[in-house]
N, C-alpha and C positions, 0 to 999 in steps of 0.2 A: 305402589305404582299408581299413577294417575292416568286416566284416559282423557284425551283432549279431542274434541270434535271441532273441525274447521272445514272451510271450503277449499277447493283446489286452488282458487285464485289467491286466497289468504296464505296457503302453504307455499305456493310459488313465490309470493312476495317475501315471506319470511326466509326462505332458502336463498333467494337472490340477494337479500340484504346481508345475510351471514357470509355468503361467498364474496361479495364485494368488499366487505370489511376485512376479511381474511387476506384477500389479494392486496389491498391497500397497505397492509402492514408489512408486506415484502418489498414494496416499491419505495426507494429512498426519496426523501423530500428534496425539492429542488435546491434549497439552501444548505442541505446536508451533504458534505463531500462523500464520494464513494469510499467504502471501506476496502474493497479489493480493486486492484488495478491490473490491467493487461500489461504486457511487456512495454508497449509504446507509451502507455499512460504512466507507467512507472519511470520510464526514461525521461519523459517530460516533467514529471514531479521532481525527480532528482535535479535536472537541469534548472528548473525554476527555483529550487531551494538551495542553490549555492554549490552543488556537487556536480560539476560538468563531467559528462560521460558520453561516449558514443555508443551506438547500437552494438557494435562489435565488442566493446568493453563489457557491456552489461551481459551479453551472451557468455563471454569468457568467465565472468564472475559466477554466473549460474552453473557453468560447467565445473568450476572449481569448488562449488558450494560455499563460496566466501560471502555470498549475499543471501539474505533470507528470502525464500520464495517457495511456492507450492506449484504442483502441476495439476491441471484439470484436463485430463486426457492428454493431448499433446501441447496444450496451451500453458504458458508460464504465467502465473498469477502472483502478484505481490500484495501483501497486507500493508496498507498505508502507514500504520503506526510503526510496524516493524522496520519498514523501509526508512522512515524518518529517523528512528533510533540508530539504525545502521549508518546512515549518512552522517549523522551528528558525531558518532564515534569515529568515523573515518576522517572527518574534517578536524576533529580534535587531535587525532593521532598525526595527521599530516602537519598541523601547525606546530606540534611538539617537535616533530622531525625537522622541520624547517628552522625552528629556533635552535635546536641542538647543532645542526649543521652550521648555522651562522656563528654560533659561539665557538665551535671548534675551528672554523676558518680564522676568526679573529684571534684566537689563542695561538694558532699556528703562525700568524703574521707577527705576533709579539715575541715569539721564541726566536725567530730568525733575525 
């Protein structure tokens, strides 16, 4: 163990620098998107990325546990990556359903 002798001003400066660097590591950079989204931010994210949804629909999905989310106290929080993956899978499933419906309608027309 080593004994270090310093002044109070020096020690204050060292501690302030260490605290400032620690706090900066928790603040997201401006060009970096937030990792976690509130309910309204999640809704906006989905609507901006091709999955149109209303506020009541997103609440229904959270009640059914059919959308990935977490709770922080009473607040609903979405992880951006999980939400994007979920929306992509929903869009893929919807397009497959639409194609299947279209094919079945065309097949039904040809039978009659």
